Structure formats: structure tokens, C-alpha cells
C-alpha positions as CSV (number, residue, x, y, z in Angstrom):
1,M,-18.9,7.4,17.9
2,S,-18.0,8.7,21.9
3,S,-17.0,12.5,21.5
4,N,-14.2,12.0,24.3
5,L,-12.8,9.4,23.0
6,E,-8.7,9.1,22.9
7,V,-6.8,6.2,21.4
8,I,-3.9,5.0,22.4
9,I,-1.8,2.7,20.3
10,L,1.1,0.0,21.5
11,A,4.1,0.5,19.2
12,A,7.6,0.1,21.0
13,G,8.6,-3.6,20.4
14,Q,11.6,-4.5,18.8
15,G,10.3,-7.5,16.9
16,K,13.2,-9.5,17.6
17,R,11.8,-12.5,16.0
18,M,11.3,-10.4,12.5
19,H,15.5,-10.5,12.0
20,S,15.5,-6.8,11.0
21,A,16.8,-3.9,11.5
22,L,13.8,-2.2,10.8
23,P,11.3,-1.4,13.6
24,K,8.7,-4.3,13.3
25,V,5.7,-1.9,13.1
26,L,7.4,-0.5,9.9
27,H,7.0,-3.6,8.3
28,R,4.2,-3.9,5.3
29,L,1.5,-5.2,4.7
30,A,-0.2,-4.6,1.6
31,G,2.2,-1.8,0.7
32,K,1.5,0.1,3.7
33,P,3.6,-0.2,7.2
34,L,1.5,-2.3,9.9
35,L,1.6,1.0,11.9
36,G,-0.1,2.9,9.3
37,H,-3.0,0.2,9.3
38,V,-3.8,0.7,13.1
39,L,-3.8,4.6,12.5
40,D,-6.1,4.4,9.4
41,T,-8.6,1.9,11.9
42,A,-8.1,4.8,14.9
43,R,-9.0,7.5,12.9
44,A,-12.1,5.8,11.0
45,L,-12.9,6.5,15.0
46,S,-13.0,10.0,14.7
47,P,-11.4,10.3,18.4
48,R,-10.2,13.2,19.6
49,A,-6.5,12.2,20.2
50,I,-4.2,9.7,19.0
51,H,-1.2,8.6,21.2
52,V,1.5,6.2,19.7
53,V,3.7,4.6,22.2
54,Y,7.2,4.0,20.7
55,G,10.7,3.0,21.4
56,H,12.9,0.7,19.4
57,A,14.7,2.8,16.7
58,G,12.4,5.3,17.4
59,K,13.2,7.9,15.3
60,Q,12.6,5.4,12.2
61,V,9.0,5.1,13.4
62,V,8.0,9.2,13.9
63,D,10.0,10.1,11.0
64,A,8.0,7.6,8.8
65,F,4.4,9.6,9.6
66,K,5.8,12.8,9.7
67,G,3.4,15.7,9.1
68,Q,0.5,13.3,10.9
69,T,-2.0,14.7,13.6
70,I,-0.2,12.0,16.0
71,T,0.9,12.8,19.9
72,W,4.2,10.2,20.4
73,V,5.1,8.9,23.5
74,H,8.8,7.6,24.2
75,Q,8.3,4.4,26.6
76,A,12.8,4.5,27.0
77,E,12.6,1.1,28.5
78,Q,9.8,-1.7,27.1
79,L,8.8,-3.1,31.0
80,G,4.9,-4.1,29.4
81,T,1.9,-3.6,28.0
82,G,0.8,-1.6,31.2
83,H,4.0,0.4,31.4
84,A,3.2,1.4,27.8
85,V,0.1,2.6,28.6
86,Q,1.3,4.1,31.7
87,Q,3.3,6.2,29.9
88,A,0.7,7.8,27.6
89,L,-2.1,8.6,30.2
90,P,-0.5,12.0,31.3
91,G,-1.4,13.3,27.7
92,V,-4.9,11.7,27.8
93,A,-7.9,14.0,29.1
94,E,-9.6,12.8,32.1
95,D,-13.1,12.1,31.1
96,S,-11.9,10.4,28.2
97,L,-12.6,7.1,27.0
98,V,-9.1,5.2,26.3
99,L,-9.0,2.8,23.3
100,V,-5.9,0.5,23.7
101,L,-4.8,-0.7,20.1
102,Y,-1.6,-2.6,18.9
103,G,1.2,-1.3,15.9
104,D,1.8,-5.3,15.1
105,V,-2.2,-6.2,14.7
106,P,-3.2,-4.5,11.8
107,L,-6.5,-5.8,10.2
108,T,-9.0,-5.0,13.1
109,R,-11.8,-3.7,11.6
110,A,-13.6,0.0,12.1
111,E,-16.8,-2.0,12.6
112,T,-15.3,-4.3,15.5
113,L,-14.0,-1.4,17.5
114,R,-17.2,0.9,17.1
115,D,-19.6,-2.4,18.6
116,L,-16.8,-2.8,21.2
117,L,-17.0,0.9,22.2
118,S,-20.5,0.7,22.1
119,Q,-20.4,-1.7,24.9
120,G,-18.2,0.4,27.3
121,G,-19.1,3.4,29.2
122,A,-17.9,5.7,32.3
123,S,-17.9,2.6,34.8
124,S,-17.3,-0.6,32.5
125,V,-14.4,-2.0,30.7
126,A,-15.3,-3.2,27.6
127,L,-12.8,-6.1,26.3
128,L,-12.3,-7.6,22.7
129,T,-12.3,-11.6,22.7
130,A,-11.9,-13.9,20.8
131,E,-12.3,-17.8,20.1
132,L,-9.2,-20.0,19.3
133,P,-8.8,-23.8,18.4
134,D,-4.9,-22.9,19.5
135,A,-4.8,-20.8,22.3
136,R,-1.0,-21.2,22.9
137,G,0.9,-18.0,23.1
138,Y,-2.1,-15.9,24.2
139,G,-3.8,-14.5,27.5
140,R,-6.6,-16.7,28.9
141,I,-10.1,-14.9,29.8
142,V,-11.0,-16.8,33.3
143,R,-14.7,-16.8,33.7
144,H,-17.0,-17.1,37.1
145,P,-19.3,-20.3,36.5
146,L,-22.2,-17.7,36.1
147,G,-20.2,-16.6,32.8
148,K,-18.9,-13.1,33.9
149,V,-14.8,-12.2,33.5
150,E,-12.7,-12.6,36.1
151,R,-9.5,-11.8,35.2
152,I,-7.1,-12.8,32.7
153,V,-3.6,-15.0,32.9
154,E,-1.0,-15.2,30.7
155,Q,0.4,-18.1,29.2
156,K,3.6,-18.4,31.1
157,D,1.6,-18.2,34.7
158,A,-1.6,-20.1,33.8
159,T,-2.4,-23.5,35.2
160,P,-2.9,-26.6,33.4
161,E,-6.5,-25.8,33.8
162,E,-6.2,-22.5,32.7
163,A,-4.5,-23.1,29.5
164,A,-7.1,-25.3,28.5
165,I,-9.5,-22.1,28.1
166,R,-9.9,-21.6,24.5
167,E,-11.4,-17.9,24.8
168,I,-8.3,-15.4,24.7
169,N,-7.5,-12.0,25.4
170,T,-6.4,-9.7,22.2
171,G,-5.4,-7.0,24.7
172,I,-7.8,-4.5,22.7
173,L,-10.0,-3.0,25.1
174,A,-11.5,0.4,26.4
175,A,-12.0,1.9,29.7
176,P,-12.3,5.3,31.0
177,A,-9.3,7.0,31.8
178,G,-10.1,8.2,35.5
179,L,-10.2,4.5,36.1
180,L,-7.5,3.4,33.9
181,A,-5.1,5.8,35.9
182,G,-5.8,4.4,39.2
183,W,-5.6,0.7,38.4
184,L,-2.3,1.8,36.3
185,A,-0.8,3.3,38.9
186,R,-1.3,-0.5,41.4
187,L,0.7,-2.7,38.6
188,E,3.3,-4.8,40.0
189,N,5.5,-7.2,37.9
190,R,5.1,-10.3,40.2
191,N,4.9,-12.8,37.0
192,A,7.3,-15.3,34.5
193,Q,8.1,-11.8,32.5
194,R,8.7,-9.1,35.0
195,E,6.6,-7.0,33.2
196,Y,4.2,-4.4,34.5
197,Y,0.7,-6.5,32.5
198,L,-2.1,-4.6,31.3
199,T,-4.6,-7.5,31.4
200,D,-4.0,-7.4,35.6
201,I,-6.4,-4.2,35.3
202,I,-9.4,-6.9,34.9
203,A,-8.7,-8.7,38.1
204,M,-8.6,-4.8,39.8
205,A,-11.6,-3.6,38.1
206,V,-14.1,-6.9,39.0
207,A,-13.0,-6.4,42.6
208,Q,-13.9,-2.8,42.4
209,G,-17.6,-3.9,41.1
210,V,-16.8,-2.7,37.3
211,E,-18.4,-4.2,34.9
212,I,-16.1,-6.4,32.5
213,V,-18.4,-6.4,28.8
214,T,-16.8,-9.0,26.2
215,R,-17.5,-8.8,22.3
216,Q,-15.7,-10.4,19.6
217,P,-14.6,-9.9,16.3
218,S,-16.2,-11.9,12.7
219,A,-13.2,-12.8,11.8
220,T,-10.0,-14.8,13.6
221,W,-7.6,-12.5,11.1
222,E,-8.9,-9.6,12.7
223,I,-7.0,-9.6,16.2
224,L,-3.6,-11.8,14.7
225,G,-0.5,-9.7,15.6
226,I,2.9,-10.2,13.6
227,N,5.7,-11.3,15.3
228,S,7.7,-12.8,12.4
229,K,8.0,-12.6,8.3
230,R,6.2,-16.1,8.3
231,E,3.3,-14.7,10.2
232,L,3.8,-11.3,7.8
233,A,3.7,-13.1,4.9
234,D,0.3,-15.5,6.2
235,L,-1.6,-12.6,6.4
236,E,-0.4,-10.8,3.8
237,R,-2.3,-13.7,1.9
238,T,-5.5,-13.4,3.9
239,Y,-5.7,-9.4,3.1
240,Q,-5.3,-10.3,-0.5
241,R,-7.7,-12.8,-0.6
242,N,-10.0,-10.9,1.1
243,Y,-9.8,-7.9,-1.2
244,A,-9.9,-10.4,-4.0
245,R,-13.3,-11.7,-2.6
246,Q,-14.7,-7.6,-2.5
247,L,-13.5,-7.4,-6.3
248,L,-15.1,-10.6,-7.2
249,D,-18.7,-9.8,-5.2
250,Q,-18.5,-6.5,-7.1
251,G,-18.6,-8.6,-10.6
252,V,-15.1,-8.1,-11.3
253,T,-13.3,-11.1,-13.2
254,L,-10.3,-12.4,-11.6
255,R,-8.8,-14.9,-13.4
256,D,-6.8,-16.2,-10.2
257,P,-8.2,-14.3,-6.9
258,E,-5.0,-16.0,-5.4
259,R,-2.4,-14.4,-7.2
260,L,-3.7,-10.7,-7.5
261,D,-2.0,-8.0,-5.2
262,V,-3.4,-5.0,-3.9
263,R,-1.2,-2.9,-2.1
264,G,-3.4,1.0,-2.2
265,A,-6.9,1.2,-3.0
266,L,-8.5,-0.6,-6.5
267,S,-11.5,0.7,-7.5
268,C,-13.3,-1.2,-10.3
269,G,-16.2,-0.2,-13.1
270,R,-18.7,-2.7,-14.6
271,D,-17.0,-6.2,-16.7
272,V,-13.5,-5.5,-15.7
273,E,-11.2,-8.2,-16.2
274,I,-7.7,-9.1,-14.4
275,D,-5.5,-11.3,-15.4
276,V,-2.6,-13.4,-12.8
277,N,0.3,-11.9,-11.4
278,V,-0.9,-7.9,-11.9
279,I,0.0,-6.1,-8.6
280,F,-2.1,-2.8,-8.3
281,E,0.1,0.2,-6.1
282,G,-1.6,3.2,-4.4
283,R,-4.7,4.7,-6.0
284,V,-5.9,2.8,-9.5
285,A,-9.0,3.2,-11.0
286,L,-9.8,0.8,-13.9
287,A,-13.4,2.0,-15.9
288,D,-15.9,-0.1,-17.8
289,G,-14.5,-2.9,-19.9
290,V,-11.3,-2.7,-19.0
291,R,-8.7,-5.6,-19.5
292,I,-5.6,-6.0,-17.9
293,G,-3.0,-8.5,-19.0
294,P,-1.1,-11.0,-16.8
295,N,2.0,-9.7,-14.8
296,N,1.1,-5.9,-14.9
297,V,2.4,-3.2,-12.3
298,I,-0.2,-0.2,-12.4
299,R,0.3,2.7,-10.0
300,N,-1.3,5.7,-8.8
301,S,-3.3,5.5,-12.4
302,T,-6.6,5.8,-14.0
303,V,-7.3,3.3,-17.3
304,G,-10.4,4.9,-19.1
305,P,-13.2,2.5,-20.7
306,G,-12.5,-0.7,-22.8
307,T,-8.5,0.0,-22.6
308,E,-6.6,-3.5,-22.8
309,V,-3.3,-3.5,-21.0
310,L,-1.2,-6.3,-22.7
311,P,1.1,-8.5,-20.4
312,N,4.0,-7.3,-18.8
313,C,3.3,-3.8,-18.8
314,V,4.4,-1.3,-15.9
315,I,2.3,2.1,-15.7
316,E,2.8,4.7,-12.7
317,E,1.4,8.0,-12.2
318,A,-0.3,7.7,-15.7
319,Q,-4.0,8.7,-17.4
320,I,-5.0,6.4,-19.8
321,G,-8.4,7.2,-21.8
322,A,-10.9,5.1,-23.9
323,D,-10.0,2.4,-25.9
324,C,-6.4,2.4,-25.7
325,R,-4.2,-0.7,-26.5
326,I,-0.7,-0.7,-23.7
327,G,1.8,-3.4,-24.6
328,P,3.4,-6.0,-23.9
329,F,6.0,-4.9,-22.5
330,A,5.4,-1.0,-22.4
331,R,6.6,1.4,-19.3
332,L,3.7,4.6,-19.2
333,R,6.4,7.1,-16.4
334,P,4.8,9.7,-14.7
335,G,2.9,12.3,-16.2
336,A,1.9,9.8,-19.4
337,R,-1.4,11.3,-20.2
338,L,-3.0,9.5,-23.0
339,A,-6.1,10.3,-25.2
340,D,-9.0,8.0,-26.8
341,H,-7.8,5.4,-28.9
342,V,-4.1,5.3,-28.0
343,H,-1.9,2.2,-29.1
344,I,1.7,2.2,-27.3
345,G,3.4,-0.9,-28.1
346,N,6.0,-3.0,-27.1
347,F,8.9,-1.9,-25.6
348,V,8.1,1.8,-25.7
349,E,8.7,4.0,-22.7
350,I,6.4,7.5,-22.9
351,K,7.4,9.7,-19.8
352,Q,5.8,13.2,-18.9
353,S,4.0,13.1,-22.6
354,D,0.6,14.3,-23.9
355,I,-0.5,12.1,-26.5
356,A,-3.6,12.8,-28.5
357,E,-6.3,10.9,-30.1
358,A,-5.7,7.9,-32.1
359,S,-2.0,8.1,-32.7
360,K,0.1,5.4,-32.1
361,V,3.6,4.3,-30.4
362,N,4.0,0.9,-31.7
363,H,7.5,-0.5,-31.3
364,L,11.2,0.5,-29.6
365,T,10.4,3.9,-28.7
366,Y,11.2,6.3,-26.3
367,V,8.6,9.6,-26.0
368,G,10.0,11.9,-23.2
369,D,8.8,15.7,-22.7
370,S,6.5,15.7,-25.3
371,T,3.1,16.5,-26.7
372,V,2.2,14.5,-29.8
373,G,-0.9,15.6,-31.7
374,R,-4.4,13.7,-33.2
375,E,-3.0,10.4,-35.5
376,V,0.8,10.4,-35.3
377,N,2.6,7.4,-36.1
378,I,6.0,7.3,-34.4
379,G,7.8,4.6,-36.1
380,A,9.9,1.8,-34.6
381,G,13.3,3.3,-32.9
382,T,12.4,6.9,-32.4
383,I,13.9,8.8,-29.5
384,T,12.7,12.0,-28.2
385,A,16.6,13.4,-27.1
386,N,15.2,15.7,-24.1
387,Y,17.9,15.7,-21.8
388,D,21.2,18.0,-22.8
389,G,23.2,17.1,-19.5
390,A,21.4,19.4,-17.5
391,N,17.9,20.5,-18.3
392,K,15.0,19.0,-19.9
393,H,13.5,20.4,-23.6
394,R,10.2,19.7,-25.1
395,T,9.3,17.9,-28.1
396,V,5.7,18.8,-30.4
397,I,4.7,16.7,-32.9
398,G,1.8,18.1,-35.1
399,D,-1.5,16.7,-35.8
400,N,-1.2,13.5,-38.7
401,A,2.1,14.1,-38.6
402,S,4.6,10.3,-39.5
403,I,7.7,9.9,-37.8
404,G,9.8,7.4,-39.7
405,S,11.9,4.2,-37.6
406,N,15.2,5.0,-36.4
407,V,15.0,8.7,-36.2
408,V,16.2,10.8,-33.2
409,L,14.3,14.3,-32.3
410,V,16.5,16.6,-30.4
411,A,14.6,18.8,-28.4
412,P,13.4,21.6,-28.4
413,V,12.2,20.5,-31.5
414,T,8.7,21.3,-33.4
415,V,7.3,18.9,-36.5
416,G,4.3,20.5,-38.1
417,A,1.3,18.8,-38.4
418,G,0.7,16.5,-41.6
419,A,4.9,16.4,-42.0
420,T,6.8,13.3,-42.6
421,V,10.0,12.9,-41.3
422,G,12.3,10.3,-43.3
423,A,13.6,7.3,-41.4
424,G,17.1,7.2,-39.9
425,S,17.1,11.4,-39.5
426,V,18.5,13.2,-36.8
427,I,16.6,15.9,-36.5
428,T,17.6,19.3,-34.7
429,R,15.8,22.0,-36.9
430,E,11.8,23.2,-37.2
431,V,10.0,21.1,-39.8
432,P,7.3,22.5,-41.3
433,P,3.8,21.7,-42.0
434,Q,2.9,18.7,-44.7
435,E,6.8,18.6,-45.6
436,L,9.6,15.5,-45.6
437,A,12.2,15.9,-43.6
438,I,15.5,14.0,-44.0
439,A,18.7,14.6,-41.8
440,R,20.9,11.7,-43.0
441,G,24.1,11.2,-44.3
442,E,24.5,10.1,-47.8
443,Q,25.0,6.3,-48.3
444,K,28.3,5.3,-49.8
445,T,29.8,1.9,-51.5
446,I,34.0,1.1,-51.6
447,K,34.1,-0.9,-54.5
448,G,36.6,-4.0,-54.2
449,W,36.4,-3.1,-50.2
450,K,37.2,-7.0,-48.7
451,R,36.4,-7.7,-45.1
452,P,39.1,-8.8,-43.0
453,V,40.1,-12.1,-42.1
454,K,40.7,-13.9,-39.0
455,K,44.4,-15.1,-38.6
456,S,44.8,-18.6,-38.3
457,E,46.5,-20.1,-35.5
458,K,50.0,-22.0,-36.0
């Protein structure tokens, strides 16, 4: 890729058809802002600078990408694409090759742009075009009878003959910064929109004898922009369908490719099975032989080989070992670390805890801020009371311990290896290894007690 490449991303539009207070480029596709997709693609080209032109609700846009290496350019008035590029060009080196992208066109592939850039040079303009069966709303590519590009005409300015052209301008182009500056300085707004069109530079380039080269993407979805919630939903399905096909090609079994959502990056080993309505967020890794049941949400987590996640679980920022069984209806919160052969059952919540090999927490239990040893069995209804209203405290349960049902372990507390805690106990002090601890009130029977009877209404 050219070492003098600089990218200008136009992201100043309000997006009125989105009917939202959120700037259009911050609406999310596959869990990421539209502009985030474009920035990732731009970075894949290794440019020496990325300039983002922002305008509507600008602070929100800038704040959404804090800490990233971006040159922000404010467009106070939105006077067209040509005007937007004019605002950014003073910050671009004169020897640069400028690539213009759009913050609401999220799925253009880096490979497509590399191909386009390979056609451009110090004395030519590279233009990405596409053939559409319905070209309404797009500028048309007007060519000479011999095939060379002559100019671009916008929809509202097109004659009936020009409107019948099916080759459209995607808006994406690459041009030398020096030439681009001269053309932009000559732009006029004599058109139906009273705007300064970037597309008008094509006719200027042709008149100057500059070659216009074109390339087309491999798929139409690469050049689709977002202007409404309907278009956003349609492109979301396109993205997810494409991702599902990639997974299928890698050998992943998907019970229904149309009912999968990946909002980040998903890596899968061999013989992975994923049921319907599963959502993956952030970075998720599934090892060989993992089975994911329906209706699960898994976020920024790793799942070890042979593990099964039963339906309706929420797993976030957790590490799960090999041959575990999770769920149904389990929740693993951030900091849950499970070793191999661990069972986490229905309506169990684990948070900031280490569960060692072959331990079981099967029913209606909360384990937080705890260290649980090997082959521990924790009964139904057990709670580690880890928060005193101000600070978190840790519970330690040794290897082979057995915790009965309906137990409260009031942290900080330690249950020794091999110890047993009787059902219904509230444990506030250390339980020595191999011992039985019972802490509950004495059962009493009140002889002759009568249950209250509801008074009859007169």
C-alpha cells in the first residue's frame, strides 16, 4: 500500500431519516458504531493519517472515539461533500494520495479499497462504481461512447436519459492531494441542492486530461450507506448472514444461520455446534467440540474444549475450562474462572470467583468473590454473603468440602478441606478441615397452636 496514503472520512451528516437524537454514524451495526467499521477498514490500509470530518452533535462523535489516533475536522455548515473535503484538505500533506470514505458506509472491504488504490497514482483519479438494478438516489456515471468516464450527474440534476444509467457513483474515490486541492477550489453550487458536490471534480479532471480509472466491489452490500433504521436493519442481517457463511465454511455447525448474531469477533475450533438465537459480543473463543444451546448471550469469554452451555445463559468476561456443563439459566459474571469438569446449574450466579476442577454448583446459588477448591459440592440456595455494605470480602472453600442447601457463608470466612456444612446454616467463623459445622436455630414445636381463621363477612 502507498506510504503516502491519507484517508478522509466524511461523517458530518445528521441523519434526519433515522429519527434519533444520536448522530447517524454512531448508530450500531453488529455492536459497533457505523463510523467504527469505517475506521477499522481505513486502518487496515495502513495510512499515515486519518481525518474525520464531523458536524452534527460533534462532541458525541469525538467522545465516542477518545484515545484513537484521528485528526478531527469540524464542518460547521454542511454544504455538501465537496465542501466537507475542503475542510480536511489543509491538514493533508501535498504529496499524499487521498482516499475519501463515508462514515455511514460501513461494510466496504479493505481488499476492495486496496484494488482501487492500486489503480490510482500521481496523475489519475480512481473511482469506485457499481452496477445496480435500481439506481434511484445515486449519482450516475456518464461515459463517452468509447467507455471513458466523462462526468458524474446527481439524481436530481439528471436528464431522463442519464437517469436510465445503471452504473452509479459510490462516492468513494482516490486522488492526488495536489490535484484535488485545485479542483475543490473551483467547485460551484449551481445545482438543485445548492451544495458543493465532490463529484463535480470528475468533469474537471477529464477536462484537464487526467485519467479516470474505475473499479467495482465484489458485492453490492459493500457500497450501501445507512440513511434509515430500515436500511440499518437490512444491512445488519446482511452482515450476520455473511459472518454465518464464514463460520459454516470453517466447519462450524449452525442450527439456523439466520438466527445468529456476532457483535464482535468469534473464533471457533473443530466440531463446534451453535443453536439458534445465540448472541456473541466482543471477543469470544470456542474451543474444539464446544456446544452452545439456544438463547445464550456470551460476551468477551473463552470456552474450553468439550464444554456444553445449555439454554438461556448469560456469560460475560468469564473463563471456562474443558468438559464443563453450564446452565440452563446460569449467569457467569466478570471474573468467573472455571477449571475443567465444573458443573454450573440452573439459576446459579458466579462472580469474581475461581472454581477448581470437578466442583459442582448446581441449583439456585450465588457465589461471589470466592475461591472454591476441587471436587466441592455446593447445595441449592447457598449464598456467599460477600458485601458488608461498604467492602467486598472473600470466601474460601477447600477441596472436597460439601456445602448443604440453604447455607449463608458470611465473608470473610474459610471452610476447610473435606469439611461439611449442614443445610440451613449461617456460617460466620472458620470451619476446620474434615469437620461438620451446623449453625441454625433449635427447632421447636408449639403444642396446641391453632392457625388463624379468616373471619366471615356478614
